[in-house]
LOVO-546155 format. One record per residue: residue in one letter; x negated, y negated, z of N, C-alpha, C in turn. Coordinates in steps of 0.2 Angstrom, whole numbers, plus 5000, padded with zeros to 4 digits. Atoms other than C-alpha are relative to their C-alpha. Example, Ala and Ser with C-alpha at 12.3 -4.5 7.8 and 13.67 -1.06 7.14 Angstrom:
# LOVO-546155
A499650065000493850225039499649945000 S500450064999493250055036500449955003 
END
This chain:
# LOVO-546155
M499950075000479848805411499449965002 N500650044998478548675411500149955006 P499950044994478448595429499949934998 L500150075001477748435422500649974996 L499450025004479148415409500649995005 A499450004995480448455423500049935004 R500150064996479748315434500149944997 T499950065004479648195420500749984999 V499350015001481448215416500449985006 L499750014994481948215434499949925002 R500250074998481048045437500449954996 G499750055005481847965421500850005002 L499350004998483648015427500149965006 M499950034993483347955445499949924999 G500150085001482647785439500549974996 S499450045003484047745427500650005004 R499450014996485347785439499949955006 R500150054995484547685453500049934997 R500150075003484347535441500849975000 F499350025000486347525440500450015006 N499649984994486847605456499550035005 P500649984995485547615470500350055005 N499849954995486747715481500250074996 A499849945004487047845467499550065002 S500449944998486548025472499550034995 T500549975005485148115464500350064996 P499749955004485648225450499850075002 S500149934997485748415455499450034995 P500549975004484248515449500350054995 A499749955005485448635440500149964994 V499950045007485948495428499449994997 V500750025003484148445425499850064997 A500249945003483748625422500450024994 V499649995006485148645410499849964994 A500250045005484648495400499350024997 V500649985003482848555399500050064996 I500049935003483248735395500349994993 A499650005006484548685382499749964994 R500350045005483448565372499250025000 P500749995001481648595365499649945003 F500550054997480148495371500149934997 G499950065003480348355358500749975002 E499350034999482248335361500049985007 A500050024993481948335380499749935001 A500350065000480748195378500449944998 G499650055002481948095368500649995005 V499550014994483248125382499749955005 W500350044995482048055394499949924998 R500050075003481747895383500749975000 D499350035000483647875382500249985007 Q499850014993483747885401499749935002 S500450064998482547735403500449944997 L499650065003483847625393500649995004 G499450014995485147635407500650034998 F499449975002486947655403500150034994 A500049985007486747675385499650075000 G500449945000485447805388500450065004 G499649954997486647895400500550034995 A499549985005487947905386499750054995 R500449965005486647975374499950075003 W500249934997486148105387500650045000 C499449965000487948155389500250034993 R499949985006488148165370499550064998 A500549945001486548275369500250065003 M499849944996487248395382500550034997 C499449975004488848415372499750034994 M500349965006487848455356499650065002 A500349944998486848575366500550065001 A499449954999488448665372500350024993 E499849985007489048665354499650054997 T500549965003487448735348500050075003 T500049944997487548875361500650044998 T499449965002489348915356499950024993 A500049985007488948925338499550064999 V500549945000487449045341500450065003 E499649944998488649155351500550024995 E499549985005489949155338499650034994 K500449975005488549195325499850075002 K500149934998488049345335500650045000 R499449955000489749405337500250024993 K499849985007490049395318499550054998 V500549965003488349485315500250075003 S499949934997488849625328500650034997 A499449985004490549635318499850044994 V500249975006489549685303499550055001 A500549954998488449805312500150064997 Q500049945003488049965304500050065005 E499949944995488550125313499850064996 K500249935003487750295309500550055001 K499549955000488950425305499750074999 D500349945002488750615303499850014993 G500349995007487750665288499649944998 G500550055001486750505289500349944996 D499750055003488050395280500149945004 V500050064997488150215284500749964999 V499350045001489850125287499949935002 I500150074998489849935287500749975000 S499350034999491449855294499949934997 S500150065004491749705283500249945005 Y499850064997491849525290500749984998 W499450025002493349495280500650045002 G499549954998494349635288500150054995 V499849945005494249755273499650065002 S500349944998493949925280500450064998 R499749945003494250095275500350045006 P499749964994495450195287499750075000 K500249934999494950365293500450044996 I499649955004495550495281499850075001 T500149934998495650675285500350054995 R499749955004496050835276500650035004 E499449974997497550945280499850045006 D500249964994496551045293499749955005 G500250054995496050885302499349984999 T500750025001494250875296499949934996 E500150075004493550705289499950014993 W500050005008493750675270499349974998 P500750025001491950665264499949964993 W500250035006492150585247500349934999 K499850075001492250405242500349984993 C499850015006492550425224500750024998 F499349995001494350495225500250025007 M499650004994495650515239500450075000 P499749945000496550675244500750004996 W499450005004498150615236499949994993 E500250005008497250605219499850074998 T500249945002496850785220500650044997 Y499449965003497950925211499750074998 Q500149935002498051105206500150004992 A500050005007497651125187500650054998 D499549965003499051195176499750054995 L500449955004498251355169500550034995 S499549975004499851405160500049964993 I500050045006499551275146499750044994 D500249965006499351345128499449974998 L500650025002497551335124499950004993 G500249995007497651385106500449954995 R499650055004498851245100499549964996 H500450045005498151155085500549964996 H499750045004498751005076499850014993 I500249995007498751045057499949944997 P500150075004498050895047500450004994 K499650015006499250845034499949944996 T500150065003499050665031499349984998 F500750025002497550575024499649985007 L500350024994497150505041499850065005 D500149944996497350665050499450044997 K500649965003496150755038499449965001 F500650044998494950615040499750015007 A500249994993494950625059499850075001 Y500249934999494850815058499250014997 R500649995003493350815046499449965004 T500550044996492450675056499850045006 V500249964994492550785072499650064998 K500449945002491850935063499349984998 I500650025002490450835056499649985006 L500350024994490050765073499850065004 R500249944996489950945080499350034998 I500649975003488550985069499349995004 P500650024996487150885078500050035007 T499949974994487850945094499850075001 D500249935000487651125090499350014999 L500749995002485951105083499649985007 F500450034994485351005099500150055006 F499949964994486151115113500050074999 Q499949935002486451275104500550035005 R499549964995487151395118499949975007 R500150034993486651285133500649965002 Y499350034999488451255137500049955006 G500050044994488051175154499849934998 C500250065002487051035146500549974995 R499650025005488251025131500749975004 A499450024997489751005143499849935004 M500250064997488850865153499949944995 M500150055005488450775137500749984997 L499350015003490250795130500449955005 E499650044995490950725146499849925000 T500250075000489950565145500449964994 V499650035006490850535128500750005001 A499349995000492550605132500349955005 A499750054995492750475147500149934997 V499950065003492650335135500649984997 P499350025003494250335124500549985005 G499450024995495450335139499949935003 M500150064997494550185146500149944995 V499950055006494450085129500849994999 G499350015002496250125125500449975006 G499750034994496850085143499949925000 M500250074999495849915143500449964994 L499750045005496549865126500849995001 L499350004998498349905131500149955005 H500050054994498049805147500049934997 L500150075003497449655137500649984996 R499450015004498949675125500649985004 S499550014996500149685139500049935003 L500150074998499449515146500249954995 R499950055005499449425130500850004998 K499350005002501249475125500550005006 F499550004994502049475143500550064999 E499649945001502649655140499850065004 H500249944997502649815149499650054995 S500449955005501549965142500450065000 G499749945000502750095146499750065004 G500449964996501550175158499450034997 W500549975003500250215145499349975002 I500650024997498950105153499750055005 R500249954995498950215168499850074998 T500149935003499050375158499350004997 L500750005003497450325148499549995005 L500550014995496550265163499950075005 E500049944997496950425172499650054996 E500449955004496250525158499349985000 A500750025000494650425158499750025007 E500349984994494450455177500050075001 N500049935000494850635175499450034997 E500649985004493450655162499449985004 R500650024996492250565173499950055006 M500149954995492650685187499750074998 H500449945003492150825175499349995000 L500750025000490550735173499650015007 M500350004994490250715191499950085003 T500149934999490550905193499450034997 M500649975004489350955179499349985003 V500750024998487950845186499850045006 E500249964994488050945202499750074998 L500249935002487751105192499450004995 V500650005005486551045178499749935001 K500450064999485250915182499749974993 P500350035007484950805166499349985000 K500750025001483250785160499949934998 W500150075002482450615156500349994993 Y499850015007482750635137500750014999 E499349995000484550695140500349935002 R499750064998484850535150499949944995 L500250045005484050435136500550014994 L499549985006485250525123500749975002 V499350024998486750485134500149924999 L499950075000486350295134500149984992 A499950025007486150295115500750024997 V499349985003487750395111500549965003 Q499550044996488750305124500149934997 G500050075002488250135117500350004993 V499750005006488650185099500750025000 F499349985000490250275103500549955003 F499650054997490950145114500249954995 N499950065005490750005101500450024994 G499649975006491350115087500750015001 F499449994998492850175096500449945001 F499650064998493350005102500249964993 V499850035006493349935084500550044997 L499549955003494250095078500749995003 Y499350004997495650075091500349934998 L499750065002495849895086500350004993 L499850005007496049935068500650054999 S499549955000497050095070500150055006 P499949964995497650165086500250074999 K499849935002498450315077499450044998 L500549965001496850365070499550025006 A500550004994495850335086500350065005 H499849944996497050455096500050064997 R500049945003497050585083499350035000 I500749974999495150595083499950025007 V500049984993495250605102500350075001 G499749945000496450745100499650064997 Y500449955003495350845089499350015004 L500650004996493850805100500250055006 E499849964994494850885115500050084997 E500049935002495151045104499350034999 E500749985000493251055101499850025007 A500249994993493051035120500350075003 I499749934998494251185123499650064997 H500449955003493251285111499350015004 S500750004996491551245120500150035007 Y499949974993492251285137500250075000 T499849935000492951445131499350044998 E500749975001491151495124499650005007 F500350014994490551435141500250065005 L499749944996491651565150499850074997 K500249935003491151705138499250015002 D500749994997489251675143500050015007 I500049994993489751675161500250085001 D499849934999490651845159499550054997 N500549965002489251915149499350005004 G500650014996487951865162499549964997 R500550045003487051745151499949945005 I500050064996487451605163500350035007 E499949984993487451635182500749975003 N499450034998489151625190499949985008 V500250034993488551515205500649975003 P499450034996489751445219500149944997 A499850065003490751305214499849945005 P500250064996490151125220500649985004 A499550024995491051055235500549954997 I499650065003491750905225500550044995 A499649975004492551025213500650045004 I499649974995493351125227500649955002 D499550054997494150975234500449964995 Y499650045005494650885218500650054997 W499549965003495551035210500450055005 R499749964995496051115227499950074999 L500249935001495151275223499950035007 P500249964994494851415236499349985002 K500750014998493351395247499450044997 D500449965003492551535239500050004992 A500050015007492751475221499450004997 M500649995004491451505208500049964994 L500050055006490851415193500550024994 R499549985005492051515182500649975001 D499450034999493451445191500049934999 V500050075001492851265189500049994992 V500050005007492551295170500850014997 T499349995002494351365169500549945001 V499650064998495151215177499949944995 I500250055005494151095166500350014993 R499849985006494651185151500849984999 A499250025000496551165156500149935000 D499950085000496250975159499949984992 E500150025007495550965141500650014996 A499449985004497051055134500649945001 H499550054998498150925143499949934996 H500250065003497150785136500150004992 R499849995007497350855118500749994999 D499250015001499250855120500149935000 V499950074999499250675126499849964994 N500250045006498250605112500350024993 H499649985006499050705098500749975001 F499350034999500750645105500049924999 A500050075001500150465106499949984992 S500150015007499550475088500750014996 D499349995003501250545083500549945001 V499550054998502150405091499849944995 H500250055005501150285080500150024993 F499949975006501350395065500849994998 H499350015002503250375066500249925000 G499950075000503050185066500249965006 K499850034994503350155084499449985004 E500550014996502350085098500050045006 L500049964995501750175113500549995006 K499550024995502850075125500750034999 E499449985002504350145116500150085002 A499949934998503950325121499850015007 P500249994993503850395139499350025001 A500749984999502050405145500050065005 P500149954995501550565153499549995006 V500550014994500850495169500050065005 G500149954996500050615180500050074996 Y500149945004499950745166499350024999 H500749975001498350845168500050074997 
END
């Protein structure tokens, strides 16, 4: 504290009080100290000038002290809020931020009591794949639209075979970036239709979004196994941009054709994953340990291997095949999806 400033303020206070009440006692040093500390030099000088004005100056001095107290309270409140948003280091180096708005994630644990490590899916979203599904089921194209869908998928497979050949890890990664699009597009358009027409979707919005999320988890698993190169990432951008817009328009024009194409795409995915398993069994592809994300998502054993992961992904693709062929059949019979029970949770 500046001694000269303190003495100046003290004299101003004493002079103003004696001018109106000669018998008034001298203000306590504590009050003066608070006034000087709470206000900067410029404002303290203003307070001294106010004191020289007598009673009005005293009123202004009281108001200045109240403002100083409010400022101090505001600063403390701000510090408290900042501390509420403080970042705490957790095990593994993750940073958890407690929200100012009270939005916080509760602590989630596995069945064995250990902390759940994933933010992209929760324990209640995991499942055990149904491996008993018929992998060889095929929808025989009979109508013109079915034949058009089947030939379109076969033509699209040609550049894929030429580019990836037998690199099934890279092929699977690329296919999953495309396979996760139809469910999202279909679910989004059904969602918008439900809003426009004030009607339920029969559960098909959730079914298609679940399919999109499941395909995305396939991709997240494959990325752990196969690190995409820069030109593969560029190819994903191009293919996704073209496929999303094309499928969006197709679903608006003919949901029946759109679902049929997806059904045949899933049949091709089953074939690709079957060849993937053959290369693992023949030793062309190393049967490495399964990624941790796959073990938790499909509830695989702790010692699960790559072959186990490919097996459950292939089973998922078979379920998606059935869902999309079923959706196309519903439209083929002249009905809407909301009139048929949606296979929610069907993996």
